[in-house]
TORKOL-4160 file (C-alpha; in steps of 0.2 Angstrom, whole numbers, padded with zeros to 4 digits, m for minus):
181
<pt num="1" X="0130" Y="m0804" Z="0434"/>
<pt num="2" X="0140" Y="m0799" Z="0419"/>
<pt num="3" X="0156" Y="m0805" Z="0412"/>
<pt num="4" X="0168" Y="m0794" Z="0403"/>
<pt num="5" X="0181" Y="m0800" Z="0390"/>
<pt num="6" X="0198" Y="m0791" Z="0391"/>
<pt num="7" X="0200" Y="m0780" Z="0376"/>
<pt num="8" X="0216" Y="m0771" Z="0370"/>
<pt num="9" X="0212" Y="m0755" Z="0380"/>
<pt num="10" X="0217" Y="m0756" Z="0398"/>
<pt num="11" X="0203" Y="m0757" Z="0410"/>
<pt num="12" X="0189" Y="m0760" Z="0398"/>
<pt num="13" X="0179" Y="m0775" Z="0396"/>
<pt num="14" X="0165" Y="m0780" Z="0384"/>
<pt num="15" X="0150" Y="m0770" Z="0390"/>
<pt num="16" X="0158" Y="m0762" Z="0404"/>
<pt num="17" X="0164" Y="m0745" Z="0406"/>
<pt num="18" X="0182" Y="m0743" Z="0413"/>
<pt num="19" X="0176" Y="m0734" Z="0428"/>
<pt num="20" X="0164" Y="m0748" Z="0433"/>
<pt num="21" X="0172" Y="m0752" Z="0450"/>
<pt num="22" X="0166" Y="m0755" Z="0467"/>
<pt num="23" X="0158" Y="m0740" Z="0475"/>
<pt num="24" X="0148" Y="m0733" Z="0460"/>
<pt num="25" X="0129" Y="m0735" Z="0457"/>
<pt num="26" X="0132" Y="m0750" Z="0445"/>
<pt num="27" X="0138" Y="m0767" Z="0449"/>
<pt num="28" X="0155" Y="m0769" Z="0457"/>
<pt num="29" X="0169" Y="m0776" Z="0445"/>
<pt num="30" X="0186" Y="m0784" Z="0447"/>
<pt num="31" X="0199" Y="m0789" Z="0434"/>
<pt num="32" X="0217" Y="m0793" Z="0438"/>
<pt num="33" X="0231" Y="m0787" Z="0427"/>
<pt num="34" X="0235" Y="m0805" Z="0420"/>
<pt num="35" X="0217" Y="m0811" Z="0418"/>
<pt num="36" X="0206" Y="m0810" Z="0402"/>
<pt num="37" X="0190" Y="m0809" Z="0413"/>
<pt num="38" X="0182" Y="m0796" Z="0424"/>
<pt num="39" X="0171" Y="m0801" Z="0439"/>
<pt num="40" X="0155" Y="m0792" Z="0442"/>
<pt num="41" X="0144" Y="m0793" Z="0457"/>
<pt num="42" X="0125" Y="m0791" Z="0458"/>
<pt num="43" X="0120" Y="m0789" Z="0476"/>
<pt num="44" X="0102" Y="m0789" Z="0472"/>
<pt num="45" X="0103" Y="m0806" Z="0463"/>
<pt num="46" X="0100" Y="m0817" Z="0479"/>
<pt num="47" X="0115" Y="m0828" Z="0473"/>
<pt num="48" X="0129" Y="m0829" Z="0486"/>
<pt num="49" X="0144" Y="m0819" Z="0481"/>
<pt num="50" X="0156" Y="m0834" Z="0479"/>
<pt num="51" X="0144" Y="m0843" Z="0468"/>
<pt num="52" X="0143" Y="m0828" Z="0457"/>
<pt num="53" X="0161" Y="m0829" Z="0454"/>
<pt num="54" X="0161" Y="m0848" Z="0451"/>
<pt num="55" X="0146" Y="m0845" Z="0438"/>
<pt num="56" X="0156" Y="m0831" Z="0429"/>
<pt num="57" X="0171" Y="m0842" Z="0427"/>
<pt num="58" X="0160" Y="m0856" Z="0420"/>
<pt num="59" X="0151" Y="m0844" Z="0409"/>
<pt num="60" X="0168" Y="m0837" Z="0402"/>
<pt num="61" X="0173" Y="m0855" Z="0399"/>
<pt num="62" X="0157" Y="m0859" Z="0389"/>
<pt num="63" X="0159" Y="m0843" Z="0379"/>
<pt num="64" X="0177" Y="m0846" Z="0375"/>
<pt num="65" X="0183" Y="m0830" Z="0385"/>
<pt num="66" X="0194" Y="m0842" Z="0395"/>
<pt num="67" X="0204" Y="m0857" Z="0390"/>
<pt num="68" X="0216" Y="m0868" Z="0399"/>
<pt num="69" X="0232" Y="m0859" Z="0404"/>
<pt num="70" X="0223" Y="m0842" Z="0407"/>
<pt num="71" X="0224" Y="m0834" Z="0424"/>
<pt num="72" X="0209" Y="m0829" Z="0434"/>
<pt num="73" X="0210" Y="m0813" Z="0444"/>
<pt num="74" X="0221" Y="m0814" Z="0459"/>
<pt num="75" X="0212" Y="m0815" Z="0476"/>
<pt num="76" X="0220" Y="m0799" Z="0482"/>
<pt num="77" X="0214" Y="m0790" Z="0466"/>
<pt num="78" X="0197" Y="m0796" Z="0467"/>
<pt num="79" X="0196" Y="m0792" Z="0486"/>
<pt num="80" X="0203" Y="m0774" Z="0482"/>
<pt num="81" X="0191" Y="m0771" Z="0468"/>
<pt num="82" X="0175" Y="m0778" Z="0474"/>
<pt num="83" X="0178" Y="m0775" Z="0493"/>
<pt num="84" X="0173" Y="m0792" Z="0498"/>
<pt num="85" X="0181" Y="m0804" Z="0511"/>
<pt num="86" X="0196" Y="m0814" Z="0504"/>
<pt num="87" X="0188" Y="m0830" Z="0511"/>
<pt num="88" X="0174" Y="m0827" Z="0499"/>
<pt num="89" X="0185" Y="m0827" Z="0484"/>
<pt num="90" X="0195" Y="m0842" Z="0491"/>
<pt num="91" X="0179" Y="m0852" Z="0493"/>
<pt num="92" X="0175" Y="m0848" Z="0475"/>
<pt num="93" X="0192" Y="m0853" Z="0469"/>
<pt num="94" X="0191" Y="m0869" Z="0480"/>
<pt num="95" X="0175" Y="m0873" Z="0472"/>
<pt num="96" X="0182" Y="m0871" Z="0454"/>
<pt num="97" X="0197" Y="m0883" Z="0459"/>
<pt num="98" X="0185" Y="m0896" Z="0466"/>
<pt num="99" X="0176" Y="m0895" Z="0449"/>
<pt num="100" X="0192" Y="m0898" Z="0441"/>
<pt num="101" X="0192" Y="m0882" Z="0431"/>
<pt num="102" X="0206" Y="m0873" Z="0440"/>
<pt num="103" X="0222" Y="m0876" Z="0449"/>
<pt num="104" X="0232" Y="m0865" Z="0461"/>
<pt num="105" X="0250" Y="m0861" Z="0458"/>
<pt num="106" X="0259" Y="m0855" Z="0474"/>
<pt num="107" X="0265" Y="m0838" Z="0472"/>
<pt num="108" X="0258" Y="m0836" Z="0455"/>
<pt num="109" X="0239" Y="m0837" Z="0456"/>
<pt num="110" X="0225" Y="m0848" Z="0450"/>
<pt num="111" X="0224" Y="m0854" Z="0432"/>
<pt num="112" X="0212" Y="m0863" Z="0421"/>
<pt num="113" X="0216" Y="m0881" Z="0419"/>
<pt num="114" X="0201" Y="m0888" Z="0410"/>
<pt num="115" X="0186" Y="m0882" Z="0400"/>
<pt num="116" X="0167" Y="m0885" Z="0399"/>
<pt num="117" X="0158" Y="m0890" Z="0384"/>
<pt num="118" X="0155" Y="m0875" Z="0373"/>
<pt num="119" X="0147" Y="m0871" Z="0356"/>
<pt num="120" X="0158" Y="m0866" Z="0342"/>
<pt num="121" X="0160" Y="m0848" Z="0338"/>
<pt num="122" X="0149" Y="m0847" Z="0322"/>
<pt num="123" X="0134" Y="m0855" Z="0331"/>
<pt num="124" X="0137" Y="m0843" Z="0346"/>
<pt num="125" X="0136" Y="m0828" Z="0335"/>
<pt num="126" X="0120" Y="m0833" Z="0327"/>
<pt num="127" X="0112" Y="m0838" Z="0344"/>
<pt num="128" X="0118" Y="m0821" Z="0351"/>
<pt num="129" X="0110" Y="m0811" Z="0336"/>
<pt num="130" X="0094" Y="m0821" Z="0338"/>
<pt num="131" X="0093" Y="m0818" Z="0357"/>
<pt num="132" X="0096" Y="m0799" Z="0355"/>
<pt num="133" X="0082" Y="m0799" Z="0342"/>
<pt num="134" X="0071" Y="m0808" Z="0355"/>
<pt num="135" X="0076" Y="m0796" Z="0369"/>
<pt num="136" X="0072" Y="m0781" Z="0358"/>
<pt num="137" X="0055" Y="m0789" Z="0355"/>
<pt num="138" X="0052" Y="m0792" Z="0373"/>
<pt num="139" X="0057" Y="m0774" Z="0377"/>
<pt num="140" X="0045" Y="m0768" Z="0364"/>
<pt num="141" X="0031" Y="m0778" Z="0372"/>
<pt num="142" X="0034" Y="m0769" Z="0388"/>
<pt num="143" X="0044" Y="m0782" Z="0398"/>
<pt num="144" X="0057" Y="m0776" Z="0411"/>
<pt num="145" X="0072" Y="m0785" Z="0415"/>
<pt num="146" X="0064" Y="m0795" Z="0429"/>
<pt num="147" X="0050" Y="m0800" Z="0417"/>
<pt num="148" X="0062" Y="m0805" Z="0404"/>
<pt num="149" X="0071" Y="m0816" Z="0417"/>
<pt num="150" X="0055" Y="m0823" Z="0423"/>
<pt num="151" X="0049" Y="m0828" Z="0406"/>
<pt num="152" X="0065" Y="m0835" Z="0400"/>
<pt num="153" X="0067" Y="m0845" Z="0416"/>
<pt num="154" X="0049" Y="m0852" Z="0414"/>
<pt num="155" X="0052" Y="m0857" Z="0396"/>
<pt num="156" X="0069" Y="m0865" Z="0400"/>
<pt num="157" X="0061" Y="m0875" Z="0414"/>
<pt num="158" X="0047" Y="m0881" Z="0402"/>
<pt num="159" X="0060" Y="m0885" Z="0389"/>
<pt num="160" X="0070" Y="m0895" Z="0402"/>
<pt num="161" X="0054" Y="m0904" Z="0408"/>
<pt num="162" X="0049" Y="m0908" Z="0390"/>
<pt num="163" X="0066" Y="m0914" Z="0385"/>
<pt num="164" X="0067" Y="m0924" Z="0401"/>
<pt num="165" X="0050" Y="m0932" Z="0399"/>
<pt num="166" X="0054" Y="m0936" Z="0381"/>
<pt num="167" X="0070" Y="m0945" Z="0385"/>
<pt num="168" X="0061" Y="m0954" Z="0399"/>
<pt num="169" X="0049" Y="m0960" Z="0387"/>
<pt num="170" X="0063" Y="m0966" Z="0375"/>
<pt num="171" X="0072" Y="m0974" Z="0389"/>
<pt num="172" X="0056" Y="m0983" Z="0395"/>
<pt num="173" X="0052" Y="m0988" Z="0377"/>
<pt num="174" X="0070" Y="m0995" Z="0374"/>
<pt num="175" X="0069" Y="m1004" Z="0391"/>
<pt num="176" X="0052" Y="m1012" Z="0386"/>
<pt num="177" X="0059" Y="m1018" Z="0369"/>
<pt num="178" X="0075" Y="m1024" Z="0377"/>
<pt num="179" X="0065" Y="m1035" Z="0388"/>
<pt num="180" X="0056" Y="m1043" Z="0374"/>
<pt num="181" X="0065" Y="m1058" Z="0366"/>
């Protein structure tokens, strides 16, 4: 699953070739003429298509590619580019509306109405550089993409568990001290 940010040249996105459309060897992509993002599908990910679309909008919001007022690709453009059922796109857009991130405007399309918490651009740039260096090291060590994802997922899970258990301990400690008069 990849997201492309619209650039000044028509049909190009960050990391995507302009010809990267449905029907090729790579992932299918879709971007409407009024949208700053490009959807891509990864049929081998195991993630339902509608959730891939939802996740990509959420990621674009977190990374600052989308902001309130921006339009997501129109349903008909996504359907035409990705060769998927319109109900799949509508389900994704309904999910985004339920989360309070988008709103539909009859006859105009779907627009971002809220954002999610994001890190400031200077921090993102530094984190991106660090992550690229880490990926280079992992590649040099012989990990393929699946191995990198497995390692990252494992470390992220361990991090969440440690963070969760340390906040549980802090919460338990504060509860114990609150009960003492």
